[in-house]
PDB file of N, CA, C and O in Angstrom:
ATOM      1  N   MET A   1       0.500   2.885 -19.093  1.00  0.00           N
ATOM      2  CA  MET A   1       0.210   3.337 -17.610  1.00  0.00           C
ATOM      3  C   MET A   1       1.299   3.996 -17.150  1.00  0.00           C
ATOM      4  O   MET A   1       2.466   3.607 -17.173  1.00  0.00           O
ATOM      5  N   HIS A   2       0.683   5.430 -16.560  1.00  0.00           N
ATOM      6  CA  HIS A   2       1.696   6.331 -16.328  1.00  0.00           C
ATOM      7  C   HIS A   2       3.035   5.693 -15.278  1.00  0.00           C
ATOM      8  O   HIS A   2       2.719   4.680 -14.655  1.00  0.00           O
ATOM      9  N   GLU A   3       4.143   6.094 -15.103  1.00  0.00           N
ATOM     10  CA  GLU A   3       5.282   6.032 -14.209  1.00  0.00           C
ATOM     11  C   GLU A   3       5.139   6.036 -12.910  1.00  0.00           C
ATOM     12  O   GLU A   3       5.447   5.197 -12.064  1.00  0.00           O
ATOM     13  N   SER A   4       4.630   7.089 -12.832  1.00  0.00           N
ATOM     14  CA  SER A   4       4.230   7.469 -11.455  1.00  0.00           C
ATOM     15  C   SER A   4       3.497   6.399 -10.558  1.00  0.00           C
ATOM     16  O   SER A   4       3.833   6.036  -9.431  1.00  0.00           O
ATOM     17  N   ILE A   5       2.290   5.925 -11.399  1.00  0.00           N
ATOM     18  CA  ILE A   5       1.533   5.215 -10.823  1.00  0.00           C
ATOM     19  C   ILE A   5       2.261   3.672 -10.787  1.00  0.00           C
ATOM     20  O   ILE A   5       1.927   2.938  -9.857  1.00  0.00           O
ATOM     21  N   VAL A   6       2.980   3.307 -11.509  1.00  0.00           N
ATOM     22  CA  VAL A   6       3.721   1.979 -11.396  1.00  0.00           C
ATOM     23  C   VAL A   6       4.755   2.208 -10.281  1.00  0.00           C
ATOM     24  O   VAL A   6       5.053   1.330  -9.471  1.00  0.00           O
ATOM     25  N   GLY A   7       5.271   3.415 -10.290  1.00  0.00           N
ATOM     26  CA  GLY A   7       6.034   3.320  -8.815  1.00  0.00           C
ATOM     27  C   GLY A   7       5.040   3.121  -7.942  1.00  0.00           C
ATOM     28  O   GLY A   7       4.946   1.992  -7.462  1.00  0.00           O
ATOM     29  N   VAL A   8       4.136   4.093  -7.563  1.00  0.00           N
ATOM     30  CA  VAL A   8       3.276   3.835  -6.254  1.00  0.00           C
ATOM     31  C   VAL A   8       2.820   2.292  -6.014  1.00  0.00           C
ATOM     32  O   VAL A   8       2.954   1.747  -4.919  1.00  0.00           O
ATOM     33  N   GLU A   9       2.199   1.567  -7.290  1.00  0.00           N
ATOM     34  CA  GLU A   9       1.899   0.637  -7.250  1.00  0.00           C
ATOM     35  C   GLU A   9       3.075  -0.257  -6.606  1.00  0.00           C
ATOM     36  O   GLU A   9       2.707  -0.797  -5.563  1.00  0.00           O
ATOM     37  N   LYS A  10       4.259  -0.511  -6.939  1.00  0.00           N
ATOM     38  CA  LYS A  10       5.324  -1.323  -6.458  1.00  0.00           C
ATOM     39  C   LYS A  10       5.234  -0.736  -4.895  1.00  0.00           C
ATOM     40  O   LYS A  10       4.935  -1.538  -4.011  1.00  0.00           O
ATOM     41  N   ILE A  11       5.420   0.276  -4.645  1.00  0.00           N
ATOM     42  CA  ILE A  11       5.503   0.303  -3.364  1.00  0.00           C
ATOM     43  C   ILE A  11       4.514  -0.289  -2.327  1.00  0.00           C
ATOM     44  O   ILE A  11       4.721  -0.720  -1.192  1.00  0.00           O
ATOM     45  N   ARG A  12       3.191  -0.162  -3.176  1.00  0.00           N
ATOM     46  CA  ARG A  12       1.966  -0.505  -2.215  1.00  0.00           C
ATOM     47  C   ARG A  12       2.328  -2.169  -2.159  1.00  0.00           C
ATOM     48  O   ARG A  12       2.185  -2.654  -1.037  1.00  0.00           O
ATOM     49  N   ASN A  13       2.733  -3.012  -3.118  1.00  0.00           N
ATOM     50  CA  ASN A  13       3.161  -4.214  -3.266  1.00  0.00           C
ATOM     51  C   ASN A  13       3.899  -4.606  -2.113  1.00  0.00           C
ATOM     52  O   ASN A  13       3.522  -5.447  -1.297  1.00  0.00           O
ATOM     53  N   ASP A  14       5.024  -3.930  -2.073  1.00  0.00           N
ATOM     54  CA  ASP A  14       6.228  -4.248  -1.176  1.00  0.00           C
ATOM     55  C   ASP A  14       5.459  -4.098   0.200  1.00  0.00           C
ATOM     56  O   ASP A  14       5.511  -5.014   1.020  1.00  0.00           O
ATOM     57  N   LEU A  15       4.848  -3.104   0.413  1.00  0.00           N
ATOM     58  CA  LEU A  15       4.087  -2.911   2.029  1.00  0.00           C
ATOM     59  C   LEU A  15       3.344  -4.022   1.985  1.00  0.00           C
ATOM     60  O   LEU A  15       3.675  -4.834   2.849  1.00  0.00           O
ATOM     61  N   LYS A  16       2.453  -4.358   1.289  1.00  0.00           N
ATOM     62  CA  LYS A  16       1.610  -5.554   1.333  1.00  0.00           C
ATOM     63  C   LYS A  16       2.484  -6.908   1.604  1.00  0.00           C
ATOM     64  O   LYS A  16       2.015  -7.660   2.457  1.00  0.00           O
ATOM     65  N   VAL A  17       3.620  -7.275   1.016  1.00  0.00           N
ATOM     66  CA  VAL A  17       4.370  -8.109   1.320  1.00  0.00           C
ATOM     67  C   VAL A  17       4.955  -7.916   2.736  1.00  0.00           C
ATOM     68  O   VAL A  17       4.630  -8.750   3.581  1.00  0.00           O
ATOM     69  N   LYS A  18       5.773  -6.919   3.086  1.00  0.00           N
ATOM     70  CA  LYS A  18       5.810  -6.892   4.675  1.00  0.00           C
ATOM     71  C   LYS A  18       4.618  -7.270   5.403  1.00  0.00           C
ATOM     72  O   LYS A  18       4.541  -8.381   5.928  1.00  0.00           O
ATOM     73  N   ARG A  19       3.623  -6.367   5.474  1.00  0.00           N
ATOM     74  CA  ARG A  19       2.514  -6.600   6.047  1.00  0.00           C
ATOM     75  C   ARG A  19       2.093  -8.387   6.607  1.00  0.00           C
ATOM     76  O   ARG A  19       1.751  -8.846   7.696  1.00  0.00           O
ATOM     77  N   LYS A  20       2.346  -9.044   5.161  1.00  0.00           N
ATOM     78  CA  LYS A  20       1.874 -10.262   5.365  1.00  0.00           C
ATOM     79  C   LYS A  20       2.696 -11.384   5.973  1.00  0.00           C
ATOM     80  O   LYS A  20       2.192 -12.421   6.405  1.00  0.00           O
ATOM     81  N   LEU A  21       4.076 -11.092   5.979  1.00  0.00           N
ATOM     82  CA  LEU A  21       5.058 -11.470   6.678  1.00  0.00           C
ATOM     83  C   LEU A  21       5.015 -11.664   8.452  1.00  0.00           C
ATOM     84  O   LEU A  21       5.214 -12.575   9.255  1.00  0.00           O
ATOM     85  N   LEU A  22       4.595 -10.093   8.489  1.00  0.00           N
ATOM     86  CA  LEU A  22       4.437  -9.508   9.839  1.00  0.00           C
ATOM     87  C   LEU A  22       2.849  -9.984  10.484  1.00  0.00           C
ATOM     88  O   LEU A  22       2.443 -10.105  11.640  1.00  0.00           O
ATOM     89  N   PHE A  23       2.301 -10.150   9.359  1.00  0.00           N
ATOM     90  CA  PHE A  23       0.797 -10.686  10.385  1.00  0.00           C
ATOM     91  C   PHE A  23       0.986 -12.724  10.309  1.00  0.00           C
ATOM     92  O   PHE A  23       0.267 -13.439  11.007  1.00  0.00           O
ATOM     93  N   ILE A  24       1.840 -13.185   9.542  1.00  0.00           N
ATOM     94  CA  ILE A  24       2.135 -14.722   9.714  1.00  0.00           C
ATOM     95  C   ILE A  24       2.935 -14.932  11.291  1.00  0.00           C
ATOM     96  O   ILE A  24       2.627 -15.786  12.123  1.00  0.00           O
ATOM     97  N   ASN A  25       4.125 -13.811  11.434  1.00  0.00           N
ATOM     98  CA  ASN A  25       4.555 -13.794  12.566  1.00  0.00           C
ATOM     99  C   ASN A  25       3.539 -13.392  13.794  1.00  0.00           C
ATOM    100  O   ASN A  25       3.425 -14.271  14.648  1.00  0.00           O
ATOM    101  N   PHE A  26       2.920 -12.405  13.963  1.00  0.00           N
ATOM    102  CA  PHE A  26       1.943 -11.888  15.002  1.00  0.00           C
ATOM    103  C   PHE A  26       0.838 -12.892  15.045  1.00  0.00           C
ATOM    104  O   PHE A  26       0.436 -13.086  16.192  1.00  0.00           O
ATOM    105  N   SER A  27       0.295 -13.517  14.210  1.00  0.00           N
ATOM    106  CA  SER A  27      -0.542 -14.922  14.225  1.00  0.00           C
ATOM    107  C   SER A  27      -0.105 -15.875  15.326  1.00  0.00           C
ATOM    108  O   SER A  27      -0.906 -16.472  16.046  1.00  0.00           O
ATOM    109  N   LYS A  28       1.051 -15.966  15.400  1.00  0.00           N
ATOM    110  CA  LYS A  28       1.840 -17.411  16.387  1.00  0.00           C
ATOM    111  C   LYS A  28       2.172 -16.447  17.452  1.00  0.00           C
ATOM    112  O   LYS A  28       2.593 -17.111  18.400  1.00  0.00           O
ATOM    113  N   THR A  29       2.179 -15.274  17.719  1.00  0.00           N
ATOM    114  CA  THR A  29       2.217 -14.680  19.148  1.00  0.00           C
ATOM    115  C   THR A  29       1.201 -13.279  18.917  1.00  0.00           C
ATOM    116  O   THR A  29       1.466 -12.220  18.348  1.00  0.00           O
ATOM    117  N   PRO A  30       0.211 -13.635  19.454  1.00  0.00           N
ATOM    118  CA  PRO A  30      -0.736 -12.519  19.268  1.00  0.00           C
ATOM    119  C   PRO A  30      -0.656 -11.409  20.319  1.00  0.00           C
ATOM    120  O   PRO A  30      -1.255 -10.339  20.218  1.00  0.00           O
ATOM    121  N   SER A  31      -0.085 -11.661  21.051  1.00  0.00           N
ATOM    122  CA  SER A  31       0.287 -10.679  22.445  1.00  0.00           C
ATOM    123  C   SER A  31       1.339  -9.864  21.967  1.00  0.00           C
ATOM    124  O   SER A  31       1.437  -8.813  22.601  1.00  0.00           O
ATOM    125  N   ASP A  32       2.267 -10.030  20.927  1.00  0.00           N
ATOM    126  CA  ASP A  32       3.138  -9.069  20.813  1.00  0.00           C
ATOM    127  C   ASP A  32       2.367  -7.906  20.013  1.00  0.00           C
ATOM    128  O   ASP A  32       1.864  -7.981  18.892  1.00  0.00           O
ATOM    129  N   THR A  33       2.424  -6.491  21.152  1.00  0.00           N
ATOM    130  CA  THR A  33       1.841  -5.479  20.648  1.00  0.00           C
ATOM    131  C   THR A  33       2.559  -4.668  19.655  1.00  0.00           C
ATOM    132  O   THR A  33       1.990  -3.726  19.102  1.00  0.00           O
ATOM    133  N   ARG A  34       3.796  -4.986  19.395  1.00  0.00           N
ATOM    134  CA  ARG A  34       4.620  -4.212  18.613  1.00  0.00           C
ATOM    135  C   ARG A  34       4.591  -4.620  17.326  1.00  0.00           C
ATOM    136  O   ARG A  34       4.719  -3.720  16.495  1.00  0.00           O
ATOM    137  N   SER A  35       4.402  -6.199  16.753  1.00  0.00           N
ATOM    138  CA  SER A  35       3.842  -6.520  15.573  1.00  0.00           C
ATOM    139  C   SER A  35       2.797  -5.838  15.343  1.00  0.00           C
ATOM    140  O   SER A  35       2.926  -4.943  14.508  1.00  0.00           O
ATOM    141  N   ALA A  36       1.791  -5.976  15.820  1.00  0.00           N
ATOM    142  CA  ALA A  36       0.295  -5.541  15.932  1.00  0.00           C
ATOM    143  C   ALA A  36       0.189  -3.880  15.759  1.00  0.00           C
ATOM    144  O   ALA A  36      -0.791  -3.357  15.229  1.00  0.00           O
ATOM    145  N   LEU A  37       1.232  -3.183  16.233  1.00  0.00           N
ATOM    146  CA  LEU A  37       1.147  -1.725  15.770  1.00  0.00           C
ATOM    147  C   LEU A  37       2.315  -1.379  14.604  1.00  0.00           C
ATOM    148  O   LEU A  37       2.408  -0.223  14.194  1.00  0.00           O
ATOM    149  N   GLU A  38       2.991  -2.188  14.213  1.00  0.00           N
ATOM    150  CA  GLU A  38       3.868  -2.250  12.949  1.00  0.00           C
ATOM    151  C   GLU A  38       2.586  -2.734  11.726  1.00  0.00           C
ATOM    152  O   GLU A  38       2.333  -2.069  10.721  1.00  0.00           O
ATOM    153  N   ILE A  39       1.897  -4.036  12.113  1.00  0.00           N
ATOM    154  CA  ILE A  39       0.714  -4.016  10.986  1.00  0.00           C
ATOM    155  C   ILE A  39      -0.115  -3.062  10.957  1.00  0.00           C
ATOM    156  O   ILE A  39      -0.596  -2.914   9.833  1.00  0.00           O
ATOM    157  N   LYS A  40      -0.596  -2.141  11.947  1.00  0.00           N
ATOM    158  CA  LYS A  40      -1.379  -1.077  11.827  1.00  0.00           C
ATOM    159  C   LYS A  40      -0.801   0.083  10.847  1.00  0.00           C
ATOM    160  O   LYS A  40      -1.522   0.665  10.036  1.00  0.00           O
ATOM    161  N   LEU A  41       0.476   0.330  11.002  1.00  0.00           N
ATOM    162  CA  LEU A  41       1.050   1.399  10.409  1.00  0.00           C
ATOM    163  C   LEU A  41       1.049   1.057   8.777  1.00  0.00           C
ATOM    164  O   LEU A  41       0.741   1.788   7.835  1.00  0.00           O
ATOM    165  N   LEU A  42       1.433  -0.104   8.789  1.00  0.00           N
ATOM    166  CA  LEU A  42       1.402  -0.770   7.402  1.00  0.00           C
ATOM    167  C   LEU A  42       0.336  -0.589   6.599  1.00  0.00           C
ATOM    168  O   LEU A  42       0.307  -0.344   5.393  1.00  0.00           O
ATOM    169  N   ASP A  43      -0.553  -0.733   7.390  1.00  0.00           N
ATOM    170  CA  ASP A  43      -2.150  -0.875   6.754  1.00  0.00           C
ATOM    171  C   ASP A  43      -2.535   0.514   6.437  1.00  0.00           C
ATOM    172  O   ASP A  43      -3.149   0.784   5.405  1.00  0.00           O
ATOM    173  N   ASP A  44      -2.171   1.438   7.346  1.00  0.00           N
ATOM    174  CA  ASP A  44      -2.186   2.741   6.944  1.00  0.00           C
ATOM    175  C   ASP A  44      -1.581   3.553   5.751  1.00  0.00           C
ATOM    176  O   ASP A  44      -2.092   4.470   5.108  1.00  0.00           O
ATOM    177  N   GLN A  45      -0.525   3.049   5.648  1.00  0.00           N
ATOM    178  CA  GLN A  45       0.161   3.345   4.659  1.00  0.00           C
ATOM    179  C   GLN A  45      -0.103   3.019   3.159  1.00  0.00           C
ATOM    180  O   GLN A  45       0.178   3.717   2.186  1.00  0.00           O
ATOM    181  N   ILE A  46      -0.827   1.561   3.200  1.00  0.00           N
ATOM    182  CA  ILE A  46      -1.570   1.123   2.015  1.00  0.00           C
ATOM    183  C   ILE A  46      -2.391   1.732   1.918  1.00  0.00           C
ATOM    184  O   ILE A  46      -2.410   2.277   0.814  1.00  0.00           O
ATOM    185  N   SER A  47      -3.314   2.018   2.632  1.00  0.00           N
ATOM    186  CA  SER A  47      -4.599   2.776   2.653  1.00  0.00           C
ATOM    187  C   SER A  47      -4.316   3.974   1.622  1.00  0.00           C
ATOM    188  O   SER A  47      -4.828   4.191   0.524  1.00  0.00           O
ATOM    189  N   ASP A  48      -3.193   4.782   2.434  1.00  0.00           N
ATOM    190  CA  ASP A  48      -3.026   6.118   1.759  1.00  0.00           C
ATOM    191  C   ASP A  48      -2.534   6.094   0.308  1.00  0.00           C
ATOM    192  O   ASP A  48      -2.767   6.999  -0.493  1.00  0.00           O
ATOM    193  N   LEU A  49      -1.714   4.796  -0.014  1.00  0.00           N
ATOM    194  CA  LEU A  49      -1.225   4.724  -1.372  1.00  0.00           C
ATOM    195  C   LEU A  49      -2.327   4.276  -2.077  1.00  0.00           C
ATOM    196  O   LEU A  49      -2.259   4.491  -3.288  1.00  0.00           O
ATOM    197  N   ASP A  50      -3.503   3.614  -1.606  1.00  0.00           N
ATOM    198  CA  ASP A  50      -4.597   3.301  -2.307  1.00  0.00           C
ATOM    199  C   ASP A  50      -5.318   4.608  -2.557  1.00  0.00           C
ATOM    200  O   ASP A  50      -5.887   4.724  -3.642  1.00  0.00           O
ATOM    201  N   THR A  51      -5.365   5.571  -1.720  1.00  0.00           N
ATOM    202  CA  THR A  51      -6.286   6.743  -2.444  1.00  0.00           C
ATOM    203  C   THR A  51      -5.472   7.132  -3.331  1.00  0.00           C
ATOM    204  O   THR A  51      -5.992   7.334  -4.428  1.00  0.00           O
ATOM    205  N   VAL A  52      -3.781   7.408  -3.211  1.00  0.00           N
ATOM    206  CA  VAL A  52      -2.896   8.152  -4.383  1.00  0.00           C
ATOM    207  C   VAL A  52      -3.554   7.902  -5.475  1.00  0.00           C
ATOM    208  O   VAL A  52      -4.098   8.735  -6.200  1.00  0.00           O
ATOM    209  N   LEU A  53      -3.492   5.991  -5.708  1.00  0.00           N
ATOM    210  CA  LEU A  53      -3.760   5.694  -6.953  1.00  0.00           C
ATOM    211  C   LEU A  53      -4.945   5.615  -7.318  1.00  0.00           C
ATOM    212  O   LEU A  53      -5.141   5.020  -8.377  1.00  0.00           O
ATOM    213  N   SER A  54      -5.793   6.022  -6.787  1.00  0.00           N
ATOM    214  CA  SER A  54      -7.490   5.999  -7.173  1.00  0.00           C
ATOM    215  C   SER A  54      -7.683   7.326  -7.840  1.00  0.00           C
ATOM    216  O   SER A  54      -8.390   7.484  -8.835  1.00  0.00           O
ATOM    217  N   ILE A  55      -6.860   8.484  -7.093  1.00  0.00           N
ATOM    218  CA  ILE A  55      -6.925   9.575  -7.527  1.00  0.00           C
ATOM    219  C   ILE A  55      -5.995   9.873  -8.674  1.00  0.00           C
ATOM    220  O   ILE A  55      -6.372  10.736  -9.467  1.00  0.00           O
ATOM    221  N   GLN A  56      -4.662   9.198  -8.906  1.00  0.00           N
ATOM    222  CA  GLN A  56      -4.252   9.397 -10.018  1.00  0.00           C
ATOM    223  C   GLN A  56      -5.040   8.657 -11.608  1.00  0.00           C
ATOM    224  O   GLN A  56      -5.125   9.142 -12.736  1.00  0.00           O
ATOM    225  N   CYS A  57      -5.484   7.403 -11.091  1.00  0.00           N
ATOM    226  CA  CYS A  57      -6.126   6.695 -12.296  1.00  0.00           C
ATOM    227  C   CYS A  57      -7.435   7.743 -12.828  1.00  0.00           C
ATOM    228  O   CYS A  57      -7.737   7.904 -14.010  1.00  0.00           O
ATOM    229  N   HIS A  58      -8.084   8.368 -11.702  1.00  0.00           N
ATOM    230  CA  HIS A  58      -9.468   9.060 -12.191  1.00  0.00           C
ATOM    231  C   HIS A  58      -8.836  10.211 -12.738  1.00  0.00           C
ATOM    232  O   HIS A  58      -9.377  10.786 -13.683  1.00  0.00           O
ATOM    233  N   SER A  59      -7.626  10.672 -12.209  1.00  0.00           N
ATOM    234  CA  SER A  59      -7.235  12.007 -13.071  1.00  0.00           C
ATOM    235  C   SER A  59      -6.841  11.751 -14.302  1.00  0.00           C
ATOM    236  O   SER A  59      -7.206  12.526 -15.187  1.00  0.00           O
ATOM    237  N   GLU A  60      -5.855  10.398 -14.693  1.00  0.00           N
ATOM    238  CA  GLU A  60      -5.425  10.249 -15.992  1.00  0.00           C
ATOM    239  C   GLU A  60      -7.197  10.100 -17.042  1.00  0.00           C
ATOM    240  O   GLU A  60      -7.557  10.691 -18.061  1.00  0.00           O
ATOM    241  N   GLN A  61      -7.799   9.212 -16.309  1.00  0.00           N
ATOM    242  CA  GLN A  61      -9.132   9.001 -17.131  1.00  0.00           C
ATOM    243  C   GLN A  61      -9.777   9.996 -17.661  1.00  0.00           C
ATOM    244  O   GLN A  61     -10.348  10.006 -18.751  1.00  0.00           O
ATOM    245  N   TRP A  62      -9.658  11.153 -16.609  1.00  0.00           N
ATOM    246  CA  TRP A  62     -10.460  12.557 -17.031  1.00  0.00           C
ATOM    247  C   TRP A  62      -9.451  13.268 -18.016  1.00  0.00           C
ATOM    248  O   TRP A  62      -9.905  13.707 -19.072  1.00  0.00           O
ATOM    249  N   PHE A  63      -8.223  13.394 -17.753  1.00  0.00           N
ATOM    250  CA  PHE A  63      -7.427  13.998 -18.295  1.00  0.00           C
ATOM    251  C   PHE A  63      -6.005  13.472 -18.759  1.00  0.00           C
ATOM    252  O   PHE A  63      -4.902  13.476 -18.212  1.00  0.00           O
ATOM    253  N   PRO A  64      -6.478  13.006 -20.018  1.00  0.00           N
ATOM    254  CA  PRO A  64      -5.047  12.076 -20.400  1.00  0.00           C
ATOM    255  C   PRO A  64      -4.128  12.916 -20.654  1.00  0.00           C
ATOM    256  O   PRO A  64      -4.446  14.058 -20.985  1.00  0.00           O
ATOM    257  N   LYS A  65      -2.807  12.543 -20.557  1.00  0.00           N
ATOM    258  CA  LYS A  65      -1.903  13.238 -21.219  1.00  0.00           C
ATOM    259  C   LYS A  65      -1.422  13.153 -22.668  1.00  0.00           C
ATOM    260  O   LYS A  65      -1.435  12.085 -23.281  1.00  0.00           O
ATOM    261  N   ALA A  66      -0.962  14.401 -23.247  1.00  0.00           N
ATOM    262  CA  ALA A  66      -0.960  14.361 -24.928  1.00  0.00           C
ATOM    263  C   ALA A  66       0.111  13.621 -24.968  1.00  0.00           C
ATOM    264  O   ALA A  66       1.058  13.714 -24.187  1.00  0.00           O
ATOM    265  N   SER A  67      -0.024  12.618 -26.159  1.00  0.00           N
ATOM    266  CA  SER A  67       1.126  11.647 -26.778  1.00  0.00           C
ATOM    267  C   SER A  67       2.081  12.875 -27.623  1.00  0.00           C
ATOM    268  O   SER A  67       3.088  12.549 -28.252  1.00  0.00           O
TER     269      SER A  67
END
């Protein structure tokens, strides 16, 4: 696996952990709009990274690096 993919996956996993913790707190106080907004922003970042990973994986599949 390419190093940049591993780096993107680590960032994505870190964001997912932050989102999970925020959601646990948000579920206790659903009127907390600031937490809702932070969750939304994290969801957007995670989605963007999913797109990056998809593009990178497909490009490596079609154009593998020469060893």
